[in-house]
N, CA, C and O atoms as a GROMACS GRO file, in nm:
protein
  276
    1MET      N    1   9.207   8.701  11.233
    1MET     CA    2   9.350   8.680  11.246
    1MET      C    3   9.406   8.742  11.374
    1MET      O    4   9.526   8.732  11.402
    2ARG      N    5   9.319   8.807  11.452
    2ARG     CA    6   9.367   8.869  11.576
    2ARG      C    7   9.423   8.764  11.670
    2ARG      O    8   9.381   8.648  11.672
    3GLY      N    9   9.520   8.809  11.750
    3GLY     CA   10   9.577   8.723  11.852
    3GLY      C   11   9.689   8.634  11.803
    3GLY      O   12   9.739   8.550  11.879
    4ARG      N   13   9.731   8.649  11.680
    4ARG     CA   14   9.838   8.564  11.626
    4ARG      C   15   9.973   8.633  11.621
    4ARG      O   16  10.072   8.573  11.580
    5GLY      N   17   9.978   8.761  11.665
    5GLY     CA   18  10.106   8.832  11.670
    5GLY      C   19  10.146   8.898  11.540
    5GLY      O   20  10.256   8.954  11.530
    6ILE      N   21  10.059   8.893  11.439
    6ILE     CA   22  10.093   8.951  11.308
    6ILE      C   23  10.105   9.103  11.318
    6ILE      O   24  10.200   9.161  11.267
    7GLY      N   25  10.008   9.166  11.383
    7GLY     CA   26  10.012   9.311  11.399
    7GLY      C   27  10.132   9.356  11.479
    7GLY      O   28  10.197   9.455  11.446
    8ARG      N   29  10.161   9.283  11.585
    8ARG     CA   30  10.278   9.314  11.669
    8ARG      C   31  10.407   9.307  11.587
    8ARG      O   32  10.493   9.394  11.598
    9GLU      N   33  10.419   9.204  11.505
    9GLU     CA   34  10.539   9.188  11.422
    9GLU      C   35  10.549   9.298  11.318
    9GLU      O   36  10.656   9.355  11.297
   10LEU      N   37  10.438   9.330  11.252
   10LEU     CA   38  10.439   9.438  11.152
   10LEU      C   39  10.473   9.572  11.216
   10LEU      O   40  10.549   9.651  11.159
   11PHE      N   41  10.417   9.598  11.334
   11PHE     CA   42  10.446   9.724  11.402
   11PHE      C   43  10.594   9.731  11.439
   11PHE      O   44  10.657   9.836  11.426
   12SER      N   45  10.649   9.621  11.485
   12SER     CA   46  10.791   9.615  11.520
   12SER      C   47  10.879   9.641  11.398
   12SER      O   48  10.978   9.714  11.406
   13LEU      N   49  10.843   9.582  11.285
   13LEU     CA   50  10.918   9.604  11.161
   13LEU      C   51  10.909   9.751  11.117
   13LEU      O   52  11.008   9.808  11.072
   14ALA      N   53  10.791   9.810  11.129
   14ALA     CA   54  10.773   9.952  11.093
   14ALA      C   55  10.859  10.041  11.183
   14ALA      O   56  10.920  10.136  11.135
   15LYS      N   57  10.862  10.010  11.312
   15LYS     CA   58  10.945  10.088  11.404
   15LYS      C   59  11.094  10.076  11.368
   15LYS      O   60  11.166  10.176  11.366
   16SER      N   61  11.137   9.955  11.340
   16SER     CA   62  11.278   9.934  11.305
   16SER      C   63  11.315  10.009  11.178
   16SER      O   64  11.418  10.075  11.171
   17TRP      N   65  11.229   9.999  11.076
   17TRP     CA   66  11.256  10.067  10.949
   17TRP      C   67  11.261  10.218  10.970
   17TRP      O   68  11.352  10.284  10.921
   18ALA      N   69  11.163  10.272  11.043
   18ALA     CA   70  11.158  10.417  11.066
   18ALA      C   71  11.283  10.465  11.141
   18ALA      O   72  11.338  10.570  11.109
   19LYS      N   73  11.325  10.388  11.239
   19LYS     CA   74  11.444  10.425  11.315
   19LYS      C   75  11.568  10.424  11.226
   19LYS      O   76  11.652  10.513  11.237
   20GLU      N   77  11.579  10.326  11.138
   20GLU     CA   78  11.691  10.319  11.043
   20GLU      C   79  11.692  10.440  10.950
   20GLU      O   80  11.798  10.482  10.903
   21GLN      N   81  11.574  10.496  10.923
   21GLN     CA   82  11.562  10.612  10.834
   21GLN      C   83  11.588  10.743  10.908
   21GLN      O   84  11.588  10.850  10.847
   22GLY      N   85  11.611  10.735  11.039
   22GLY     CA   86  11.640  10.853  11.118
   22GLY      C   87  11.522  10.913  11.193
   22GLY      O   88  11.535  11.020  11.253
   23ALA      N   89  11.409  10.846  11.190
   23ALA     CA   90  11.291  10.897  11.261
   23ALA      C   91  11.312  10.886  11.412
   23ALA      O   92  11.382  10.796  11.459
   24LYS      N   93  11.252  10.976  11.485
   24LYS     CA   94  11.259  10.976  11.632
   24LYS      C   95  11.131  10.919  11.694
   24LYS      O   96  11.132  10.872  11.807
   25LYS      N   97  11.021  10.924  11.618
   25LYS     CA   98  10.895  10.868  11.666
   25LYS      C   99  10.803  10.841  11.548
   25LYS      O  100  10.822  10.895  11.439
   26LEU      N  101  10.704  10.757  11.573
   26LEU     CA  102  10.600  10.729  11.475
   26LEU      C  103  10.476  10.809  11.513
   26LEU      O  104  10.448  10.827  11.631
   27TYR      N  105  10.404  10.856  11.414
   27TYR     CA  106  10.276  10.922  11.434
   27TYR      C  107  10.169  10.826  11.384
   27TYR      O  108  10.179  10.772  11.273
   28ILE      N  109  10.068  10.804  11.464
   28ILE     CA  110   9.962  10.711  11.428
   28ILE      C  111   9.827  10.780  11.441
   28ILE      O  112   9.798  10.842  11.543
   29SER      N  113   9.746  10.770  11.339
   29SER     CA  114   9.607  10.815  11.348
   29SER      C  115   9.524  10.688  11.358
   29SER      O  116   9.503  10.617  11.260
   30SER      N  117   9.479  10.659  11.479
   30SER     CA  118   9.414  10.532  11.507
   30SER      C  119   9.263  10.542  11.499
   30SER      O  120   9.202  10.640  11.540
   31HIS      N  121   9.204  10.438  11.444
   31HIS     CA  122   9.058  10.424  11.444
   31HIS      C  123   9.010  10.426  11.589
   31HIS      O  124   9.084  10.390  11.680
   32SER      N  125   8.889  10.468  11.609
   32SER     CA  126   8.836  10.482  11.745
   32SER      C  127   8.794  10.350  11.809
   32SER      O  128   8.754  10.349  11.926
   33ALA      N  129   8.802  10.238  11.737
   33ALA     CA  130   8.761  10.108  11.791
   33ALA      C  131   8.842  10.072  11.916
   33ALA      O  132   8.963  10.096  11.922
   34VAL      N  133   8.775  10.015  12.014
   34VAL     CA  134   8.839   9.975  12.138
   34VAL      C  135   8.958   9.882  12.112
   34VAL      O  136   9.063   9.895  12.175
   35GLU      N  137   8.941   9.788  12.019
   35GLU     CA  138   9.049   9.693  11.988
   35GLU      C  139   9.172   9.765  11.933
   35GLU      O  140   9.285   9.731  11.968
   36SER      N  141   9.150   9.863  11.847
   36SER     CA  142   9.263   9.940  11.791
   36SER      C  143   9.334  10.016  11.901
   36SER      O  144   9.457  10.016  11.907
   37GLN      N  145   9.257  10.080  11.988
   37GLN     CA  146   9.316  10.157  12.097
   37GLN      C  147   9.399  10.066  12.189
   37GLN      O  148   9.509  10.103  12.230
   38ALA      N  149   9.346   9.949  12.220
   38ALA     CA  150   9.417   9.855  12.308
   38ALA      C  151   9.546   9.807  12.243
   38ALA      O  152   9.649   9.795  12.310
   39PHE      N  153   9.542   9.781  12.113
   39PHE     CA  154   9.662   9.735  12.043
   39PHE      C  155   9.772   9.840  12.051
   39PHE      O  156   9.885   9.809  12.090
   40TYR      N  157   9.740   9.964  12.014
   40TYR     CA  158   9.843  10.068  12.014
   40TYR      C  159   9.894  10.098  12.154
   40TYR      O  160  10.012  10.129  12.170
   41ALA      N  161   9.808  10.091  12.254
   41ALA     CA  162   9.854  10.109  12.392
   41ALA      C  163   9.953   9.998  12.429
   41ALA      O  164  10.054  10.024  12.494
   42ALA      N  165   9.923   9.875  12.388
   42ALA     CA  166  10.013   9.763  12.415
   42ALA      C  167  10.146   9.778  12.343
   42ALA      O  168  10.248   9.725  12.388
   43MET      N  169  10.146   9.851  12.232
   43MET     CA  170  10.270   9.875  12.156
   43MET      C  171  10.350   9.992  12.212
   43MET      O  172  10.457  10.024  12.161
   44GLY      N  173  10.298  10.055  12.316
   44GLY     CA  174  10.370  10.165  12.380
   44GLY      C  175  10.334  10.303  12.328
   44GLY      O  176  10.403  10.401  12.358
   45CYS      N  177  10.228  10.312  12.251
   45CYS     CA  178  10.186  10.442  12.196
   45CYS      C  179  10.115  10.524  12.303
   45CYS      O  180  10.047  10.471  12.391
   46THR      N  181  10.131  10.654  12.294
   46THR     CA  182  10.065  10.747  12.384
   46THR      C  183   9.997  10.855  12.300
   46THR      O  184  10.022  10.868  12.180
   47ASP      N  185   9.910  10.933  12.365
   47ASP     CA  186   9.846  11.042  12.292
   47ASP      C  187   9.952  11.136  12.236
   47ASP      O  188  10.050  11.168  12.302
   48ALA      N  189   9.930  11.178  12.112
   48ALA     CA  190  10.026  11.266  12.045
   48ALA      C  191  10.035  11.400  12.119
   48ALA      O  192   9.934  11.456  12.160
   49ARG      N  193  10.157  11.448  12.134
   49ARG     CA  194  10.179  11.578  12.197
   49ARG      C  195  10.145  11.691  12.101
   49ARG      O  196  10.101  11.798  12.143
   50GLU      N  197  10.165  11.665  11.972
   50GLU     CA  198  10.133  11.764  11.869
   50GLU      C  199  10.023  11.704  11.782
   50GLU      O  200  10.038  11.595  11.727
   51ILE      N  201   9.914  11.776  11.769
   51ILE     CA  202   9.800  11.730  11.690
   51ILE      C  203   9.808  11.789  11.550
   51ILE      O  204   9.830  11.910  11.534
   52HIS      N  205   9.791  11.706  11.451
   52HIS     CA  206   9.788  11.750  11.311
   52HIS      C  207   9.646  11.799  11.284
   52HIS      O  208   9.556  11.719  11.257
   53ALA      N  209   9.627  11.930  11.291
   53ALA     CA  210   9.493  11.990  11.287
   53ALA      C  211   9.414  11.953  11.162
   53ALA      O  212   9.296  11.920  11.172
   54GLU      N  213   9.477  11.959  11.046
   54GLU     CA  214   9.406  11.929  10.921
   54GLU      C  215   9.353  11.787  10.921
   54GLU      O  216   9.240  11.761  10.881
   55HIS      N  217   9.437  11.694  10.967
   55HIS     CA  218   9.393  11.555  10.972
   55HIS      C  219   9.281  11.536  11.075
   55HIS      O  220   9.185  11.463  11.050
   56ALA      N  221   9.293  11.602  11.189
   56ALA     CA  222   9.190  11.591  11.293
   56ALA      C  223   9.055  11.642  11.243
   56ALA      O  224   8.951  11.589  11.280
   57GLU      N  225   9.058  11.742  11.158
   57GLU     CA  226   8.934  11.794  11.101
   57GLU      C  227   8.872  11.692  11.005
   57GLU      O  228   8.750  11.674  11.003
   58ARG      N  229   8.958  11.626  10.924
   58ARG     CA  230   8.908  11.528  10.828
   58ARG      C  231   8.860  11.400  10.896
   58ARG      O  232   8.765  11.337  10.850
   59GLU      N  233   8.927  11.362  11.004
   59GLU     CA  234   8.897  11.236  11.074
   59GLU      C  235   8.874  11.265  11.222
   59GLU      O  236   8.957  11.228  11.305
   60PRO      N  237   8.763  11.330  11.257
   60PRO     CA  238   8.743  11.374  11.395
   60PRO      C  239   8.730  11.262  11.498
   60PRO      O  240   8.747  11.288  11.617
   61PHE      N  241   8.701  11.140  11.456
   61PHE     CA  242   8.686  11.031  11.552
   61PHE      C  243   8.814  10.950  11.570
   61PHE      O  244   8.821  10.866  11.660
   62ASP      N  245   8.916  10.975  11.486
   62ASP     CA  246   9.044  10.908  11.503
   62ASP      C  247   9.114  10.963  11.627
   62ASP      O  248   9.090  11.076  11.668
   63ARG      N  249   9.200  10.882  11.684
   63ARG     CA  250   9.282  10.924  11.798
   63ARG      C  251   9.426  10.936  11.750
   63ARG      O  252   9.482  10.841  11.696
   64GLN      N  253   9.483  11.052  11.769
   64GLN     CA  254   9.619  11.076  11.723
   64GLN      C  255   9.717  11.032  11.832
   64GLN      O  256   9.710  11.078  11.946
   65LEU      N  257   9.806  10.943  11.793
   65LEU     CA  258   9.901  10.882  11.886
   65LEU      C  259  10.043  10.900  11.835
   65LEU      O  260  10.066  10.936  11.720
   66GLU      N  261  10.138  10.874  11.924
   66GLU     CA  262  10.278  10.870  11.883
   66GLU      C  263  10.349  10.760  11.958
   66GLU      O  264  10.306  10.717  12.065
   67CYS      N  265  10.458  10.716  11.900
   67CYS     CA  266  10.537  10.610  11.960
   67CYS      C  267  10.684  10.648  11.944
   67CYS      O  268  10.736  10.656  11.833
   68ASP      N  269  10.748  10.672  12.058
   68ASP     CA  270  10.891  10.707  12.054
   68ASP      C  271  10.973  10.588  12.006
   68ASP      O  272  10.943  10.472  12.038
   69LEU      N  273  11.075  10.619  11.929
   69LEU     CA  274  11.164  10.515  11.880
   69LEU      C  275  11.291  10.519  11.961
   69LEU      O  276  11.382  10.439  11.938
   0.00000   0.00000   0.00000
């Protein structure tokens, strides 16, 4: 189903909902797959400034990202 814009639309809806709830940014723990990394980069995500240590220990291969709203 890749390439059909479904992920982009879902991410946009998640951003809108989070912003309506008063969030300032989204935190994403992304799978290490190249495709996942490329998707989140295209969505404007950057490496997280604050790392959630407990989660990083449980999922050492995930990349922690954030997306400003």
